[in-house]
N, C-alpha and C positions, 0 to 999 in steps of 0.2 A: 300289512300295520306302517311299516317303513316306510311306505309309498304314500302313506296319509298323512304323515308328518311335516312335508314341504307344504302341500295345501293347507293344514293347519295356521303353519306359522307365516304364509303367506296370506291367509285370511285374518291371522290375527294386525299384518300390518296394513293392512287395509282398512282396518276399522279404526285405526289410528288417526291416519291420515287424514280421518271424517270428525274427531274430538273438537279442532279447531272450527270447523264449521257451525255446530251442535253451540260449543257453548261462547262462540268469542261473536258479537256485533255491538258497534257501535250505539249510541240512542240519541235521537234527535224526536221531536213534535209529530205526531200523526198527521197533523192536517191541521194549515194554518188557511188566517183568509182574512185579507187586508183590501182598503178601499183602492178604486183605480186612482193613479196619482200621488197613493202615497209610498211609504218606504216600509221592509220588514225584517229584522235579525233575527236570524234562524238559530239556534243553539247547537250544537254536535259535540256530545260529551264520547272520550275516550280513558281507557284503564291506562295507570302510567307506563307500563314497558314499550306505549306506542309515543311519548315527546318527541323524539327525534326523529319520527317518520314524517313524509311528506301526505300533507291532506288536500283534499281538494273539495269540487262541488261541481256538478253537474248536470245537464235539466235529458232526462229520459228515461223509464220504467226498469231498463235491463242495463247491466253492467257494459256487455258489446255493444251497447246502441245508444250510450251516455254522451254527450255533448258535451266537452269540458269546457267549462264557465270561466275558471278562478284558481289557483290552488296556491299554496303556502310558498314554492320554488320558484315561485314565476319572480324572475329579478327583473323583468320589462315591464310589469305592472306599472298603472299609473298611479296619479295619484287617489286612494282610497275615498277622499272628500270630491273628488272629480268622479272617480266611475258607477257606473251603474252597478254593479255589482263588485264587490270587494271583499277578504279575506282576513281572519287577523287568528292567529293561532296563540293563547295561554299556557305554556306549559304548565304554570304554579295552580290556576284553575283545573287543569284537565280537559279542558274545550275550547273548542274554535268555533268560530259567529262566522256568519255570513250575512253580509247586508246588503238586500237590494234597495233601489230606491226609483223614483218615479216608476210607477209599476204599471200596466197598460194591462186589460183584459185578455189578449193575446201572450203575456207571460205566464195564464194560467197550466198548469198541471203539473206530473210526477217531476219532483227532482232528488239527487241523493247527496248524500255527504259521503266521504269515506277516507277512509287512512291506508294508501299505499303499500304494499305491505312485498308481491310479490315473490318468489320462491317456484319449486316444484310442488309441494304438496301444500302450502298456502294459498289462499285467494285473497284477495283484497278486504278487507271490513269496510262496513256498507250498511246503510241506514237509508230509508226511502221515506218521504213526505209528499204530499199534493199541497200546491199552492190554489186557492181560487183567489182571484181578480176580480171583484165585483162594483159596478157602481151601484150608488144609491145612499144610502145612510145608517148610520148606526150611533147607541148611542154608549159612551163608558161606565155609567151607572141609570141604571134604568129605573130606580128605588134610593130615594135620598130621606134624609131627616134630621130635624133640629131641633131645639128647644125655642121657645117663642122668646121671642127677642133677636136669635141670633140669625146670620145668613148661611144659605148653601147656595151652593154650585153647581150648576148642571154641564158637562161637555157634552156636545152632540158636534159627530164628524158627518163631512160626507165626500163625495168624489169630485176629482178633478171639473168634471162637467157643469157641474151647480156651483160653482166659484164664483161666478158670475149671477147666480139666481139671487132672487129675494127672501130672507132668511128674517122666519117668525116666533113667537114664541104665543101660544094659546091655550086658555083651561080649554080640556075637552067639552063639546055640547054644546060649547058658547063662542060661536064666528067674531060673536062682538065685542072681545073678550082680546082679539089678536093683535101682537106687541108687533112692532114693524121696524128689522134695523136701516136705519136714514142709508144713503148713496156711500156717506165713508164707511157703511157698516157700525154703527153702534145707534144707540138706543140707553137713555138713561133716565128714570125719573123715583121718586121718593120708596119704590118698593122693589122695582125691576131693573137690572143694566143689563145689554148685550151687547156684544163685543164681535164682531167677527173679525179675523186674521187673514180672510181670503186665501187660504193658504191649506183648508181643509178641513178648518175646525171651527166650529162660532161657540161662546159659553155665554151661560145665563146664569146671571146672582140675582137669588132674591133676597132681596133684605127685609129685615126690622119683620122677621113671620110673623104671623100669627092661628090661632088655630082656625079660624076659618080656611085657610088657603088650604090645609089637606085635602088633597084630589088629584086627580089622572089632568095631565099633562101634555102638549106636544110640541115638539118643535119641528120646523118643518123649512126645507131647500126646495125650493121650486116645488113642484107637483108632488116628492117626496117628504114624508114624516114619519116620526118616531113618539111612541109611550113613553112617559115617565110619571110614578107616582112620587108628589110629594106627601111626607109624614109630619107632621109639629104636632111636638109632645108639651103639656104645660110645665113650665119654669119648675123645678122642685121648691118646695118651701125653705126658708133658710135665713141664719140669724147675720142682720146687715152689719155686728159690729164685728163680727169676723170674718177676712179676705182671704179666699181659701184660691189659688190657682190650679187648676185643672187640664189637662190635656182633653184635646177638642170632643166632641161625642161623635159618633159615627155618620157619616154621611153631612157634616161641615164641609169638610172639603173633598173633593172627589175629585181622586187621581186617575191619569191612565196607567193602568201597570203594565209590566212588561209581560209577555207571556210565561207561565211556571211551566216548568219540567212534566210532562204525563207521567201518570204510575203506569202505566203498561214499561216505559221505558226501562223498569227498576226490574222488571222480568227477565229480562237477558243480562250476558254480564261476559265477560271473557275469564278464565281461570287462569289463575297463576302456573307457572311452568310445573312447578311442584305436580299439582294434581294430575297434569296432563302424565307424568312420570308414573306417577303414582296405579292409575289408568293402566298404565301400559304393564306396568308389574304384575299388578292383578290378573290383566287378560291370560298376562305367558303361563304364571304362575297356574290359573285356572288347565291351561293346556296341558301344561306339565304333567298334575292330576289325572287328569281324564287318560292320556298315553300310559301309567304306571299301571292305572285300574286296567284298561284296556290287554296292558302286558301279561298283570297275573293273572286273567282269566285266561288269556291261550294258552299258558303255561300248565293250568289246572286240566285242561282239554284231556290228556292222555290219561289221566290219574280217574277222570271220571266214567274213560270208556271202559276199563277194566273193571271199576267197579259196577257197572253196568251188566257187564259181560257176568261175572262172579253170582250177579243177584241174578238173572234170567237163569244160571244154570242149577242154583239152590230150589228155584221154582217148578223148575221143573221137575229135577227131584220128588221134590216134596209133592207133587202131582203123582208121581210114580206110585210111593207110597199108601197115596189116598187112594190109589186103584186095589192096589193087591192085597190092602184091607179089606175091601169091598169082596174082591174074591175068595176068600178065605171064609168070611163069615156064609157066604151065598153055596158053601161046596158040601159041609158036613149038617150036622142035625142042628134044630133050634137048642139041645142045650150045650150046644158047642158057644163059647165065649173067647172074643181078644183080649188078652190083657197087653 
């Protein structure tokens, strides 16, 4: 029994060393896509106990084969506004962000944001994300809506190779309806305005909306095009004598929102130190109770053996008595009885 105790103790310590591995993970986006030539900012969230640790960003699928690109303790880094990759730690918000600029298709792949921990029992806290750099087009909002008489804006994004391509806005199914931005990247009339910034986006503003403007449209750059649905609702009847200032209706202003934190980021968390201590004490208590139980059972073994011997002797004596009774009954006449 005593020889098993060191093994149990070592097993307990081994389990405790794995607790940070299961409970501790920083969080980031699982996957991101960006048009070629564009920029991307990736947030990496961490727990308060890591505010003073070094954070880093590297390219690769595993920690051992990850090529470091940027880290917060690099004192010789260039101006963030000029660097293709920059890193910034915000200990107040408990997040460090990595910004990658002028992305190319070759930049697609696995990346990792991590907190440098080190130590014998603790590995770096890391989280992976996949970045996909594509060429083509995308729409900030593929469905927009507004009331009669109002305006809505559609933002059409395109990759670097389409910066000099012709930009169009057309009603779906009617090629004759296409409006084309001029050599200066703009078009403007009473109902539609197109403006191309020549860096990766052009906007289409639909003015003085009418119910008949409801339908599918598409914006295009070169051979690439993306569909947009426009919904125009009737203006509600209201008293003209009362002036009411209301907030813009959904769809009147279409903004390019930054990526939101995914739900799966909340699945992983790093436990406080007291949680690990509580788990340690619980495991040690369970081991102690198990040892005590086994020790009591071992002490009872001699007593159980004596009881078994006595029980066996009594059973043999009872069998002999039964045999004797049978002999007495069979020896004499039927009138004899055993009392």
